[in-house]
N, C-alpha and C positions, 0 to 999 in steps of 0.2 A: 704831683697833687699835697704833700708834705709842704711844700709853696704855697700850696696855694691856704691851707690851716691856715702854715705862718701871717698868710696878708691878713685873717680873719685877727690871728691874735694880736697884730698891732694894734686895727680896728677897737681890740678889745684893752689894749694898753699892759700888756705883757711887755716885760721888758727887754728890749731893743735886743741886750744881750745873750738874755736866755732865748730870741728865737735863732739868734744869729749861732746861735750850735746847735737848736733844732731840726737845722736844716742842714749846719752845717753832718752833724748824727744821719741824717739819708743819706748824703751822699758816700757812706763810710762803706759800699756793698760790696768791698773783698774781706768785708770782717765775717762775713761767712764761711767761705771756701777757704780763707787760712786758718780759719778754727779746725773746719772740715775735717783739712789738710793733715792738718799737729793731732786730732785727734783718729784719724786709724791709724797712723804710727806707735802713740800707745796704746792706742787701745788690740793693737799685736806685746806688748804689753802687759797687759790686764794693769793700766793704772791712766783708766780713762774718766778723770778728774777734772773741772773744768779750774781749779786754779794753776797745775800743773801744763795744760792747756792753753792756757792765756800764757804761763811764765817760757809756753815753750813755741809762742809768736810775737811777746815784745822784750823776754828779758826777764830782769828784776828794774828793769827802770820803771821812777812811778807808780810801782805797786808797794803799797802799803803806806804809800806820806799823804797826806794831803786829810783834810778832815775824817773823821771815825764813822765805818759804815753807820753805829746807832744811832748820828747825829739829831738834832731834828732841821732836817730845812723844808722850801716848801715846795707845795707837787710841783711835776714838772713833765705835766702830759703830753703838752707836743713834741720834748723827748721821747716818751716812751712810746707814742706809740710811730715817732722814724725810725726807733731800732726793731719795733714789732714789725715795720714795711720792709726790714734788712732778714728777716730767719724766710724761711720756710713756712707754710699757712701751716698752725696746730692738726696732726690729726685727732679725729675725734672720737672717742674711744667711751662708748658705750658698751657697762654690763648686762648681759640677755639676760632672762629667769632660763629656766631648763626648760632643754627640748618636751615636752609632755609626748607623757610611752604611744607608742601607737595603737590607735584601737585593736578590738577584738575579729578576728577574719569572722563575719556572717559568712556560714552556713547556709545556702537558699535552698539547697535539694534535699528532702527529706527522706530520701535513701541514704544520700551521703554522708546523711547524720543519724543512720540510724545504726549503720557502717561501725561508725566511726567508733560509737558510744558503744556498740557490741565488743568492739575489740579492744577498745582500754579495759571493757568488764573482764574480758577473759583474761590478759592480761598483765588484771592487778594495775595499770593505772590509775589514773582518775576519775574519778564518781564523776556520772555526765551530770547528776543534779546536786556537785557543790560549786559552792561558791569560783569562780575565778582568784585563781594564785593574782599578791597583790602585786601589782610591776616594782621593779626594781632601779634603783644606777643603774645607768652599763656609761660607757663611754660614749654613745651613740649623744645620751641626753646632756652628756659634762660637757661635749668635745663645744660647744661654743661659746661659755665662758671661760673653759680654760684658754681655748685661743683669746677672749678679748683679755686676761690676766695679761698672757705673755706681751699679746700688745701693748697693755700697761706699763710692765718692765723695763719693755723697749721705748714707749716714750720717755722712762724715767730717764734714762742711756742717753737717751738724743736732746734730754735737756741738755745736760751738762753742756755740749756742744753749742742750744743755744744760750745758755749764759754766757757762755765764756765767748760766742761772738759777738755777743751784746756788750761786753764789759771791754774788746779789744774794740769795739767804738766808742763806746767812751775814754778811752783812755788813747783816741788816736785824737780824738774829738779835744780834748781835758790830760795833759798829761800831768802825772799827777794823783789822781785821782784815786781815791783807794778802794779797790773797786773789790780788794781778797777779802777784808771781812763780809762783803755781801756774798762773794761767791766760796770760802770755805762753810758757813752757815747753811747755802745754798747743798750745801755737796753733802756734807752730814744731813741735810735731811732728807736729800734723794736715795742716800745706800736707807738709813732708813725707814722709809716709805717700800724698798724695791723689795727691804726684805719680808717686808711687814706681808706683800705681795706674794711672795713667794709659802712662805708660810699658810697662807689661810689659801693658795691653791694647792698647797701639799693636803689638805685640811678635809679638804673637797672630794679630794682623790682618794684618801683614805675611807671615804663612804662608798666609794666602791665596790655594787652585790649588796647594797643592803637595802630594805625595801621599804620605797619614798614613803612610806606614809609615818615610819617609824622617825626616820631624821627629818621631818619637810622644817621642825624647827632650825636645828641646826644648819640644814640648806637655807633659810632665809636668811639666820646670822649670818651666816657668810657674805654671802649677794650684800646685806648690808654695809659689810666692814669692805667689798670689795668698791661699791660706788661710792662710800666717805673717803679711799685712796682716790679716790677718779678726781671726787672736789678739791682733794687736799692736794693736789699737784697742779689741780688746775690756779687755783688760791694759792700756791707757790711762786709761781710761774709768770701771774702778776706783780707778785710782790716783787717778789726779782728784778724783773723790768721798772719797775718805777724807784727801786732805789740806786738802778743804775744810771738811768735816765736825771736822777736826782742829783747826783752825784756827777755826771756828765755838764752841768748847768748850777752847781753850788753857789759858784762865786759871780755867776751869772744874773741872780735877780737883785 
């Protein structure tokens, strides 16, 4: 598929060297399994960081040399698509709304309703003429959101492996490419996002047992923050892949 796109790129007068690099990137199919194997070893030592994964696979040769990560380079869309094809499909993460409270159970038998009302009156229970209590936030209501938050944090850890795999492919195609700066920036951003996601999840858990109406505004803000973090993670992924593709074709334009 990337070869067909490369043919189209040649037709649109993309530099031949850039096309060659993009094709070469698409052939680096071992980049993902190599990164994954290294990541598993580092995870056991709680050191799952993309720069460390790359260094464990390729050593220090070429890392940190070449054009700096922040320099202006032409976009490399073919290279970016080639890198994405080396990686598993991204999981789609959606932060849902809270599960709505269950509707009150309707009693359709008048005799049963009258008996329940009498029992409550005799035992000091709820006045049958009073309004029902406000529903509260319980575990069932929050579970889908908390599960999605866990998926989000896991996706951030997975990104460490994805970024490392893309960097390994870039280095194999362009030894000496300065992937280090991109990876360090991405690692810091991922750790910050993960910490924020955990903190936001803890804020939601702290609302357990509170009346829904009383915390509606807080819940709205929490869900908005989590959705912003999903968008931020997607944006970070796109930026890292684009930057690594540019580095892989830095002298090919």
